[in-house]
KOLVO-608423 format. One record per residue (C-alpha): residue in one letter; x, y, z. Coordinates in steps of 0.05 Angstrom, whole numbers, always signed. Each point is the difference from the previous one (the first is absolute). Layout:
BEGIN
> r x y z
> A X Y Z
...
REM end
This chain:
BEGIN
> r x y z
> M +500 -810 -890
> N +74 -6 +7
> S +6 -12 -74
> S -36 +65 -17
> L +41 +36 +52
> K +66 -23 -29
> F -23 +18 -71
> L -23 +70 +20
> E +59 +15 +44
> G +53 -28 -48
> R -30 +18 -68
> V -44 +63 +12
> F +19 +42 +62
> S +74 -15 -7
> K +0 +43 -62
> I -22 +61 +40
> R +65 +34 +23
> Y -34 +38 +56
> L -12 -68 +34
> D +73 -25 -6
> N +17 +15 +74
> K -70 -7 +26
> K -7 -75 +10
> N -60 +4 +48
> L -39 +48 -47
> K +15 -45 -59
> R -23 -61 +36
> G -63 +36 +26
> L -19 +24 -70
> S +12 -71 -29
> I -44 -32 +53
> T -55 +52 -9
> T +2 -6 -77
> A -2 -76 +5
> Y -62 +1 +44
> V -34 +54 -41
> L +9 -44 -61
> L -28 -59 +37
> F -61 +35 +27
> S -13 +30 -68
> F -2 -68 -30
> L -46 -25 +56
> I -47 +59 -9
> W -4 -15 -74
> L -12 -72 +15
> I -57 +16 +46
> S -32 +55 -41
> Y +4 -34 -68
> L +18 -74 +4
> I -45 -22 +56
> P -64 +29 -29
> E +18 -35 -65
> I +8 -67 +35
> Q -66 +13 +38
> K -37 +15 -64
> S +28 -64 -32
> I -22 -43 +61
> L -69 +32 -2
> D -6 -14 -75
> V +20 -72 +13
> S -52 -5 +54
> E -54 +31 -45
> Y +19 -48 -56
> F -11 -61 +43
> K -65 +28 +27
> T -28 +8 -70
> F +32 -65 -24
> D -49 -45 -38
> I +26 -71 -10
> N -48 -12 -59
> S +26 +61 -38
> F +71 -22 +16
> D -16 -69 -25
> S -27 +30 -66
> M +63 +44 -9
> L +45 -61 +10
> K -38 -38 -54
> E +2 +59 -48
> N +73 +21 +10
> I +39 -61 +19
> P -6 -64 -41
> L -1 -52 +57
> D -37 -65 +12
> E -68 +7 +33
> K +22 -40 +61
> I +63 +42 +11
> I -42 +65 -6
> A -51 -29 +50
> E +57 -18 +49
> I +33 +69 -7
> S -68 +34 +12
> S -13 -41 +63
> Y +68 +17 +27
> I -11 +75 -13
> E -71 -3 +29
> E +27 -33 +63
> F +56 +51 +6
> S -48 +58 -11
> R -48 -27 +52
> N +56 -11 +52
> F +29 +70 -16
> L -67 +36 +11
> A -12 -41 +65
> Q +68 +18 +28
> F +5 +72 -27
> P -38 +33 +59
> S +46 -36 +50
> Y +61 +25 -37
> I -27 +71 +5
> K -14 -8 +75
> K +72 -27 +12
> I +28 +61 -36
> L -44 +48 +39
> S +15 -34 +66
> S +75 +4 -12
> T -4 +77 -4
> I -1 +3 +77
> N +73 -16 +0
> I +17 +60 -44
> A +15 +46 +59
> S +52 -48 +31
> V +30 -14 -69
> L +5 +75 -13
> L +33 +10 +67
> N +52 -54 -15
> V +14 +31 -69
> I +11 +70 +30
> L +44 -29 +55
> G +39 -40 -52
> I +13 +61 -42
> V +24 +41 +59
> I +48 -56 +21
> S +24 -10 -71
> I +17 +76 -7
> Y +43 -4 +63
> I +34 -64 -24
> L +14 +30 -70
> F +26 +64 +28
> D +51 -35 +46
> K +11 -65 -40
> E +76 +7 -2
> V +4 +8 +76
> I -47 -58 +10
> A +42 -44 -47
> I +65 +17 +35
> R -29 -11 +68
> S -29 -68 -22
> K +68 -22 -26
> K +33 +16 +65
> I -53 -40 +39
> V +11 -60 -48
> Y +76 +1 +8
> A -5 +11 +74
> I -45 -62 +11
> L +25 -48 -53
> S +68 -24 -21
> K +34 +38 -57
> K -11 -56 -51
> V -73 -10 +16
> A -11 +75 +2
> N +31 +9 -69
> N -42 -56 -29
> L -65 +28 +31
> I +13 +71 -24
> Q +18 -26 -70
> F -64 -41 +0
> C -41 +62 +19
> K +34 +41 -54
> E -17 -53 -53
> A -72 -7 +24
> N -10 +74 -1
> H +29 +7 -70
> T -40 -58 -27
> F -66 +18 +30
> E +6 +74 -17
> K +18 -10 -73
> F -52 -55 -8
> F -58 +37 +32
> V +14 +67 -33
> G +13 -34 -68
> K -63 -42 +3
> I -43 +60 +20
> I +25 +41 -59
> D -4 -59 -47
> S -72 -18 +21
> T -22 +71 -5
> I +25 +8 -72
> I -32 -68 -19
> G -65 +22 +32
> I +0 +65 -40
> I +17 -36 -66
> F -55 -50 +14
> F -51 +55 +13
> V +17 +34 -66
> G -5 -67 -37
> A -66 -20 +35
> T -31 +68 -16
> L +19 -8 -73
> L -29 -70 +0
> K -64 +29 +35
> A +4 -51 +57
> P -49 +7 +56
> F +26 +31 +65
> A +67 +19 -29
> M +22 +33 +63
> L -19 -59 +45
> L +35 -49 -48
> S +62 +44 -1
> I +4 -1 +76
> I -5 -76 -1
> I +56 -6 -51
> G +44 +51 +36
> V -10 -31 +69
> T +10 -73 -22
> N +61 +21 -41
> M +35 +13 +66
> I +5 -77 +7
> P +59 -21 -42
> F -7 -50 -56
> F -71 -25 +16
> G -31 +68 +12
> P -21 +18 -70
> F -31 -69 -10
> I -39 +5 +66
> G -25 +69 -21
> A -20 -23 -69
> I -51 -50 +24
> P -49 +49 +34
> V +12 +52 -55
> I -18 -48 -57
> F -59 -27 +40
> I -28 +69 +14
> T +8 +21 -74
> L -34 -62 -24
> M -56 +4 +51
> F -17 +74 -14
> D +6 -4 -76
> I -25 -70 -14
> T -24 +22 -69
> N +73 +13 -21
> P +41 -59 +29
> L +56 +19 -47
> K +14 +60 +43
> S +20 -44 +59
> I +47 -38 -45
> W +32 +66 -23
> M +7 +19 +74
> G +35 -65 +14
> I +47 +11 -58
> F +12 +72 +23
> I +17 -23 +70
> L +47 -54 -28
> L +38 +52 -41
> L +2 +49 +58
> Q +29 -56 +44
> Q +54 -14 -53
> F +16 +73 -4
> D +4 +6 +76
> G +41 -64 +9
> N +50 +12 -55
> I +6 +76 -7
> L -33 +42 +55
> G +15 -44 +60
> P +75 -10 -13
> K +9 +74 -16
> I -33 +20 +67
> L +21 -56 +46
> G +66 -19 -33
> D +35 -54 +40
> S -33 +21 +67
> I -27 -69 +14
> G +65 -38 -14
> I -33 -68 -9
> K -18 -42 -61
> P -71 -11 -26
> I -3 -69 +33
> G +17 +33 +66
> I -56 +51 -10
> I -51 -55 -15
> F +23 -39 +61
> S -4 +60 +47
> I -70 +19 -26
> I -28 -71 +7
> V +30 -10 +71
> G -19 +71 +23
> G -70 -6 -28
> A -10 -68 +31
> I +20 +24 +69
> F -24 +73 +2
> G -49 +7 -59
> P +2 +60 -47
> A +46 +39 +47
> G +49 -57 -1
> M +0 -3 -76
> F +23 +73 +1
> F +48 +1 +59
> G +28 -69 -17
> V +43 +24 -57
> P +42 +53 +37
> I +4 -45 +63
> F +25 -59 -42
> A +49 +46 -36
> V +32 +22 +65
> I +3 -71 +28
> F +28 -25 -67
> S +54 +56 +1
> V +21 -17 +72
> F +0 -76 -16
> N +44 +11 -62
> R +50 +42 +39
> F +3 -53 +54
> I +14 -55 -51
> D +53 +42 -37
> E +37 +15 +65
> K -3 -75 +19
> Y +24 -21 -68
> S +57 +51 -1
> R +25 -22 +69
> K -3 -72 -19
> Y +33 +2 -68
> G +38 +66 +5
> V -32 +28 -63
> D -59 +46 -12
> E -50 -21 -53
REM end
């Protein structure tokens, strides 16, 4: 929310002359506007997006309930020129998947319904978090100054300087990375939705959400999202397998556009590490913390890499009396 606050305060309300000498009013209006925009987005998400996802999931469920392996076998033979043994093997895999899916589907629904008992406590935590965040945003400069005094009072000047510098770099890297990836992934999701609609892909909204969410993971995200999208397209339009191929080509072109044009324009040099460093951080983060580690690994590694580089440069400069 701090990013929204800084934008509104510095770019929007700063242009209103009446607010020039009314710092508290300007801050209050900026915080209010930021949260109004956030809640407006959430209301849209709940009122439009969630029903669309629910409809897609119900359609998937109905599809598997009415799934006939013999009809599917016939469609494969008619539309895809494969060997009889390969078709039989594919059909057996699909039949087993459908049987397991139908057997487990009621338990999934029960788990979803049972989890709703925690809604009240989650809602309370959200409300409490919002209230606390408003107070922090309103007095963030005072909190920052006081925190600095505490750090300098407890630690030596050198250690305190390094710690504060580290916090500044971490804040800058995380903020630019998160805000940039959210904007970037939203644009990619919208573009994909338009393309999927034009290609008449099934469940265009659901597929767009998958692409948008997985795009938050740097480098590997688009490829991770492409697998379920192509599979769903093929499964629900088996009579036209060419469509899934077009979807794959479209995702590949979209990934190239994002990686070479859109991403650099939005993110710039906010990460500050080479592609090999991004790959390394994603692999290590994913291996230790799973999907969350794949996302958080990049900015964490960027901060550590920056601190390490500065440490090496200082050591080198002291040792050889030059700065390279």
